C-alpha positions as CSV (number, residue, x, y, z in Angstrom):
1,M,-50.9,7.8,-9.3
2,L,-51.2,8.9,-5.6
3,E,-54.1,6.5,-5.3
4,N,-52.3,3.7,-6.6
5,I,-49.3,4.4,-4.4
6,R,-51.5,4.4,-1.4
7,L,-53.2,1.2,-2.2
8,A,-49.6,-0.3,-2.9
9,L,-48.5,0.9,0.6
10,R,-51.6,-0.4,2.1
11,G,-51.2,-3.9,0.5
12,I,-47.5,-4.1,1.5
13,W,-48.2,-3.3,5.1
14,S,-51.1,-5.9,5.2
15,H,-48.8,-8.7,4.2
16,K,-45.6,-7.5,6.1
17,L,-43.8,-10.8,6.4
18,R,-44.4,-11.6,2.8
19,S,-43.4,-8.3,1.5
20,I,-39.9,-8.3,3.5
21,L,-39.3,-11.7,2.1
22,T,-40.1,-10.6,-1.4
23,M,-37.8,-7.5,-0.9
24,L,-35.0,-9.4,0.5
25,G,-33.3,-10.2,-2.9
26,V,-33.6,-6.5,-4.0
27,I,-32.3,-5.4,-0.7
28,I,-29.1,-7.9,-0.6
29,G,-28.3,-6.8,-4.3
30,I,-28.5,-3.1,-3.7
31,A,-26.6,-3.3,-0.5
32,S,-23.8,-5.6,-2.2
33,I,-23.7,-2.8,-5.1
34,I,-23.2,-0.1,-2.7
35,A,-20.6,-1.7,-0.5
36,I,-18.6,-2.8,-3.5
37,V,-18.7,0.7,-5.1
38,S,-17.7,2.0,-1.8
39,I,-14.7,-0.3,-1.3
40,V,-13.5,0.7,-4.9
41,E,-14.0,4.5,-4.3
42,G,-12.4,4.2,-1.0
43,T,-9.3,2.4,-2.6
44,N,-9.2,4.9,-5.5
45,R,-9.1,7.8,-3.3
46,K,-6.3,6.4,-1.2
47,L,-4.4,5.6,-4.4
48,Q,-4.8,9.3,-5.4
49,K,-3.5,10.3,-2.1
50,S,-0.6,7.9,-1.5
51,L,0.5,7.6,-5.1
52,I,-0.1,10.8,-7.1
53,G,0.5,13.2,-4.0
54,A,1.7,13.4,-0.6
55,G,-1.7,13.1,1.3
56,N,-2.0,16.8,1.3
57,N,-3.2,17.6,-2.3
58,V,0.4,18.6,-3.4
59,V,1.9,16.8,-6.5
60,N,5.5,17.1,-7.3
61,V,6.8,17.4,-11.0
62,T,10.4,16.1,-11.3
63,L,13.0,15.4,-13.9
64,M,12.9,12.0,-15.1
65,Q,15.0,9.5,-16.9
66,D,13.7,6.2,-18.1
67,G,10.7,6.5,-16.0
68,W,12.8,7.3,-12.6
69,S,13.3,10.4,-11.0
70,Y,16.8,11.7,-12.1
71,E,19.6,12.2,-9.2
72,Y,21.8,15.1,-9.8
73,D,24.9,13.4,-8.4
74,M,25.2,11.9,-11.8
75,G,26.1,15.4,-13.2
76,L,24.2,18.2,-14.9
77,P,21.7,16.7,-17.5
78,E,22.2,18.3,-20.9
79,G,19.4,20.0,-22.6
80,V,17.6,20.7,-19.5
81,P,17.1,24.3,-18.2
82,T,16.1,25.5,-15.0
83,V,12.1,26.1,-14.5
84,S,11.7,29.8,-15.5
85,D,9.4,32.3,-13.7
86,S,7.4,32.5,-17.0
87,V,6.7,28.7,-16.7
88,I,5.6,29.1,-13.1
89,D,3.2,31.6,-14.0
90,T,1.8,29.4,-16.7
91,I,1.3,26.6,-14.1
92,S,-0.3,28.9,-11.7
93,Q,-3.0,29.5,-14.2
94,I,-4.0,25.9,-14.3
95,D,-7.3,25.2,-13.2
96,G,-7.5,24.1,-9.7
97,V,-3.9,25.3,-8.9
98,I,-3.7,27.1,-5.4
99,S,0.1,27.8,-5.3
100,V,3.4,26.6,-7.0
101,T,7.0,26.3,-5.8
102,R,10.4,25.2,-7.0
103,Y,13.1,23.6,-5.1
104,N,16.4,21.7,-5.6
105,T,16.5,18.2,-4.0
106,R,19.2,15.7,-3.7
107,M,19.7,12.5,-1.6
108,A,22.2,13.0,1.3
109,Y,23.8,9.8,0.9
110,E,25.5,10.5,4.4
111,G,26.2,13.8,3.3
112,V,24.5,15.6,6.4
113,Y,26.5,15.1,9.8
114,R,26.0,16.1,13.3
115,G,29.3,15.4,14.9
116,D,29.9,11.6,13.8
117,Q,26.0,11.0,13.5
118,A,25.0,10.9,9.9
119,L,21.5,11.4,8.4
120,S,21.5,8.3,6.3
121,N,19.3,8.3,3.1
122,G,18.0,11.7,4.1
123,R,17.4,14.5,1.5
124,V,18.8,18.0,1.1
125,N,16.3,20.7,-0.4
126,G,17.1,24.2,-1.6
127,V,13.7,25.9,-1.3
128,E,11.9,29.4,-2.1
129,E,9.9,31.4,0.2
130,N,6.7,29.8,-0.4
131,F,8.0,26.3,-0.1
132,M,6.6,25.7,3.5
133,S,3.2,26.9,3.0
134,T,2.8,25.1,-0.3
135,M,3.9,21.9,1.4
136,E,1.8,22.5,4.4
137,F,4.6,22.3,6.9
138,T,4.2,23.7,10.4
139,T,6.8,24.9,12.8
140,T,7.2,22.7,15.8
141,E,10.5,24.5,17.3
142,G,12.2,27.5,16.7
143,R,11.2,29.6,13.6
144,N,10.8,29.2,9.8
145,F,12.6,31.1,7.2
146,S,12.2,34.8,7.1
147,E,12.4,37.0,3.8
148,E,15.9,38.1,4.6
149,D,17.1,34.5,5.2
150,F,16.8,33.9,1.4
151,Y,18.8,37.0,0.4
152,G,21.3,37.4,3.2
153,G,23.5,34.6,2.2
154,Q,23.7,33.2,5.8
155,K,24.2,29.4,6.0
156,L,21.0,28.7,7.9
157,A,18.8,25.3,8.0
158,V,15.4,24.0,8.9
159,I,15.1,20.3,9.5
160,D,12.0,18.1,9.8
161,T,11.0,16.3,12.8
162,T,12.3,13.0,11.4
163,A,15.7,14.4,10.7
164,A,15.6,15.9,14.2
165,D,15.0,12.6,15.9
166,K,17.9,11.0,13.9
167,L,20.4,13.5,14.4
168,F,19.6,14.8,17.8
169,G,17.4,12.4,19.7
170,N,15.7,14.2,22.5
171,D,18.3,17.1,22.6
172,D,17.2,20.5,21.4
173,A,18.1,21.0,17.7
174,V,17.7,24.9,17.4
175,G,20.8,26.8,17.4
176,E,22.9,23.5,16.8
177,A,25.1,23.2,13.8
178,I,25.0,20.6,11.2
179,E,27.5,19.8,8.3
180,I,26.2,19.5,4.8
181,N,29.0,18.3,2.3
182,S,31.4,19.7,4.9
183,E,29.7,23.2,5.2
184,P,28.3,24.3,8.4
185,F,24.7,25.4,8.6
186,V,23.0,26.5,11.9
187,I,19.6,25.1,12.5
188,I,16.9,27.8,13.2
189,G,13.9,25.5,13.3
190,V,11.9,22.1,13.2
191,V,9.2,21.5,11.1
192,K,6.4,19.0,10.6
193,S,4.6,18.0,7.5
194,A,0.7,18.0,7.3
195,N,0.9,14.2,6.8
196,A,3.5,13.3,9.4
197,E,1.5,10.5,10.9
198,E,2.1,8.6,7.5
199,E,5.9,9.0,7.5
200,E,7.9,5.8,6.9
201,E,4.8,3.9,6.0
202,Y,5.7,2.5,2.8
203,E,3.4,0.2,1.0
204,N,5.2,0.2,-2.3
205,I,8.1,1.8,-4.0
206,N,5.8,4.8,-5.3
207,D,5.0,5.5,-1.6
208,Y,8.7,5.7,-0.9
209,Y,9.5,8.3,-3.8
210,N,6.5,10.4,-3.0
211,Q,7.3,10.7,0.7
212,A,10.9,11.4,-0.3
213,Y,9.9,14.3,-2.8
214,S,7.2,15.6,-0.5
215,G,9.3,16.1,2.5
216,T,8.6,13.2,4.7
217,G,9.6,9.8,5.8
218,M,13.5,9.8,5.5
219,G,14.6,13.0,7.2
220,N,14.9,16.3,5.4
221,V,17.1,19.4,5.7
222,Y,15.8,22.5,4.1
223,I,18.2,25.4,3.2
224,P,17.5,28.6,1.3
225,K,17.8,28.1,-2.6
226,S,20.3,30.9,-2.6
227,C,22.6,28.8,-0.6
228,W,22.4,25.7,-2.9
229,P,25.4,26.5,-5.0
230,I,27.6,26.5,-1.8
231,I,27.3,22.9,-1.5
232,Y,26.1,21.7,-4.9
233,Q,26.2,23.2,-8.4
234,Y,24.6,26.1,-10.0
235,D,21.6,25.9,-12.3
236,E,20.6,22.4,-11.4
237,P,17.0,21.5,-12.6
238,E,14.4,21.8,-10.2
239,T,11.4,19.8,-8.9
240,V,8.0,21.6,-8.8
241,G,5.6,21.3,-6.0
242,I,1.9,22.1,-6.8
243,K,-0.8,22.5,-4.4
244,V,-4.1,21.8,-5.9
245,A,-7.7,22.4,-4.6
246,S,-8.6,18.6,-4.7
247,T,-7.1,15.2,-5.0
248,E,-9.2,14.4,-8.0
249,L,-7.2,17.3,-9.9
250,M,-3.9,15.8,-9.1
251,N,-3.4,13.7,-12.3
252,S,-4.5,16.3,-14.7
253,V,-2.6,19.1,-13.1
254,A,0.6,17.0,-13.1
255,E,0.2,16.1,-16.8
256,E,-0.6,19.7,-17.9
257,A,2.6,21.0,-15.6
258,S,4.8,18.5,-17.1
259,S,3.8,19.5,-20.6
260,D,4.4,23.3,-19.7
261,I,7.9,22.5,-18.5
262,N,8.7,19.9,-21.1
263,M,8.3,22.4,-24.0
264,Y,11.4,24.0,-23.1
265,L,13.6,20.7,-23.0
266,T,15.9,20.3,-25.9
267,S,16.7,16.8,-24.8
268,D,15.1,13.5,-25.6
269,T,16.6,11.7,-22.8
270,Y,14.9,13.5,-20.0
271,S,11.4,14.7,-19.3
272,Y,9.3,16.2,-16.3
273,G,6.7,14.2,-15.1
274,N,5.2,12.4,-11.8
275,E,6.5,9.1,-11.6
276,S,3.3,7.9,-9.9
277,N,0.6,9.0,-12.4
278,D,1.0,6.0,-14.8
279,G,1.0,3.6,-11.9
280,A,-2.0,5.3,-10.4
281,D,-4.0,5.3,-13.6
282,E,-3.4,1.6,-14.2
283,L,-4.4,0.6,-10.7
284,K,-7.4,2.9,-10.9
285,T,-8.4,1.2,-14.4
286,L,-7.8,-2.1,-12.7
287,T,-10.0,-1.5,-9.6
288,N,-12.8,0.1,-11.9
289,A,-12.7,-3.1,-13.9
290,I,-13.0,-5.1,-10.8
291,Q,-15.7,-3.0,-9.5
292,M,-17.6,-3.6,-12.8
293,M,-17.2,-7.5,-12.4
294,L,-18.4,-7.4,-8.8
295,V,-21.3,-5.4,-9.4
296,G,-22.3,-7.6,-12.2
297,I,-22.2,-10.5,-9.9
298,A,-24.0,-8.7,-7.3
299,S,-26.7,-7.8,-9.8
300,L,-27.5,-11.6,-10.1
301,S,-29.2,-11.4,-6.8
302,L,-31.4,-8.5,-8.2
303,L,-32.4,-10.9,-10.8
304,V,-33.5,-13.5,-8.3
305,G,-35.1,-10.6,-6.4
306,G,-37.0,-9.6,-9.5
307,I,-38.3,-13.1,-10.1
308,G,-39.5,-13.2,-6.4
309,V,-41.3,-10.0,-7.0
310,M,-42.9,-11.6,-10.2
311,N,-44.0,-14.5,-8.3
312,I,-45.4,-12.6,-5.4
313,M,-47.4,-10.3,-7.8
314,L,-48.8,-13.3,-9.6
315,V,-50.0,-14.6,-6.2
316,S,-51.4,-11.1,-5.6
317,V,-53.3,-11.1,-8.8
318,T,-55.0,-14.5,-8.1
319,E,-56.0,-13.3,-4.5
320,R,-57.6,-10.2,-5.9
321,T,-59.3,-11.6,-9.0
322,S,-62.8,-10.7,-7.4
323,E,-61.5,-7.2,-6.6
324,I,-60.2,-6.9,-10.2
325,G,-63.6,-8.0,-11.6
326,L,-65.6,-5.7,-9.4
327,K,-63.4,-2.7,-10.6
328,K,-63.8,-3.8,-14.3
329,A,-67.6,-4.2,-13.9
330,L,-67.9,-0.7,-12.5
331,G,-66.0,0.8,-15.5
332,A,-62.2,0.6,-14.6
333,K,-60.3,0.7,-17.8
334,R,-57.5,-2.0,-18.6
335,R,-54.7,0.6,-18.3
336,T,-56.1,1.6,-14.8
337,I,-55.7,-2.2,-13.6
338,L,-52.4,-2.2,-15.3
339,A,-51.2,1.0,-13.6
340,Q,-52.3,-0.3,-10.1
341,F,-50.4,-3.3,-10.2
342,L,-47.2,-2.0,-11.9
343,T,-47.3,0.9,-9.1
344,E,-47.5,-2.0,-6.5
345,S,-44.6,-3.9,-7.9
346,A,-42.4,-0.7,-8.6
347,V,-43.1,0.6,-4.7
348,L,-42.3,-3.0,-3.4
349,T,-38.8,-2.9,-5.2
350,L,-38.2,0.9,-4.4
351,L,-38.7,0.1,-0.7
352,G,-36.4,-2.8,-1.0
353,G,-33.8,-0.5,-2.9
354,I,-34.1,2.2,-0.1
355,L,-33.4,-0.3,2.5
356,G,-30.4,-1.9,0.4
357,I,-28.9,1.6,0.4
358,V,-29.3,2.1,4.0
359,L,-27.7,-1.4,4.5
360,G,-24.9,-0.9,2.1
361,T,-23.9,2.5,3.6
362,L,-23.7,0.9,7.0
363,L,-21.7,-2.1,5.5
364,A,-19.4,0.5,3.9
365,K,-18.9,2.3,7.0
366,G,-18.0,-0.9,8.7
367,I,-15.4,-1.7,6.0
368,S,-14.0,1.7,6.2
369,V,-13.4,1.4,10.2
370,V,-11.8,-2.1,9.8
371,T,-9.7,-1.7,6.7
372,G,-8.8,2.1,7.2
373,L,-10.0,2.9,3.7
374,E,-11.6,6.3,3.3
375,F,-15.4,6.3,3.8
376,A,-16.7,6.9,0.2
377,I,-20.3,6.8,-0.9
378,S,-21.0,7.6,-4.5
379,V,-24.1,9.6,-4.8
380,P,-24.4,8.6,-8.8
381,W,-24.5,4.9,-7.7
382,I,-27.0,5.6,-5.0
383,I,-29.2,7.3,-7.8
384,I,-28.6,4.3,-10.2
385,S,-29.6,1.9,-7.5
386,V,-32.9,3.7,-6.8
387,I,-33.8,3.8,-10.5
388,F,-32.7,0.2,-11.0
389,S,-34.6,-1.2,-8.2
390,M,-37.8,0.6,-9.4
391,G,-37.0,-0.6,-13.0
392,I,-36.8,-4.4,-11.6
393,G,-40.3,-3.8,-10.1
394,V,-41.6,-2.5,-13.5
395,L,-40.0,-5.3,-15.6
396,F,-41.0,-8.2,-13.3
397,G,-44.3,-6.8,-12.5
398,A,-45.0,-6.4,-16.1
399,M,-46.4,-9.8,-16.7
400,P,-48.6,-10.0,-13.5
401,A,-49.9,-6.6,-14.1
402,N,-50.8,-7.5,-17.8
403,Q,-52.4,-10.7,-16.5
404,A,-54.6,-8.8,-14.1
405,S,-55.6,-6.2,-16.8
406,K,-56.8,-8.8,-19.2
407,L,-59.2,-10.6,-16.8
408,S,-62.7,-10.6,-17.9
409,P,-65.0,-8.9,-15.5
410,I,-67.7,-11.8,-15.6
411,D,-65.1,-14.6,-15.2
412,A,-63.2,-12.6,-12.5
413,L,-66.5,-12.0,-10.4
414,R,-67.4,-15.7,-10.8
415,R,-64.2,-16.8,-9.3
416,E,-64.0,-17.0,-5.5
């Protein structure tokens, strides 16, 4: 086998231009497949980040009615208890879950004021101790909540950078007071989310709602959960924020967590879920279908490349007829000649496949830079491409190799 590979490489090198032109169809086909798969993989990853979570591997499971997040200004929903500690413990045990937090949240609808300046369409959130770390917030001014702030009953607030800009502009917000439903709260700090650079970039309605529930985009005010009844109602259903180990786990974790919470609901009108899951699944199915269609189209160039390989191998058999006759006269068996030409064909297409993978990777990187999609290369598809390119060589090299192995040594030696 090693001797056949050496002979194949020597034959390819001795006819460099012909070999490159022969490999061109394979190179283009493999490069197209790698680039297409990269585009779809990058698109799917962006969908998972922007639709399912907040771009920081956090998925929010919230109470829903008719496929939309329930807003509590409509009154307390019947048959929906608060999320208990035992349910939170159950969710914490799901594979891939790093941390879990509960929080109350409401649209402000101009219920937050600094003097006569309103935080239009912002959100007010009643949070637990681990909320900021789960959601990956960092403090930019002042301080974060301390443990005592959650039990002292003091009306304190932390706001995000968007709310600070809208309410205070260039003024220092720390130490100032705001009103939430006519109740004064003192601001102790300003925080920034892990994906703050993506704030207010809504590509669709799902982006809007995910940024709303992840604490970005519209301006958010955070108060201790113990202060929630001061401005709103007792025992309002909560949203559950779940930080997971990877973006790929968001869907499955959201579904399992929703199921764990819904077990305790006695209402058929409401259910917990992540409203972006279904949309993300549908879009992923669509993009995967498009991927397979485009890969099928790109594979046509591999068919053309395979025909080119077969053609050049037939030429090679004709050129080396005397060589084949001499080998057979010296005792070379049919399978030896067959293996030699099949190896040469497979090596030729394998080299084309490797060059195609390199070209496809460069194309994928260029597409990533131009479109802003995440650079994504699928290792399984690279392996498939290598195997497929070799398979093309074996398949289309079989006929020329078989023709060479059947040559009569006497006839072959007579031919010039």
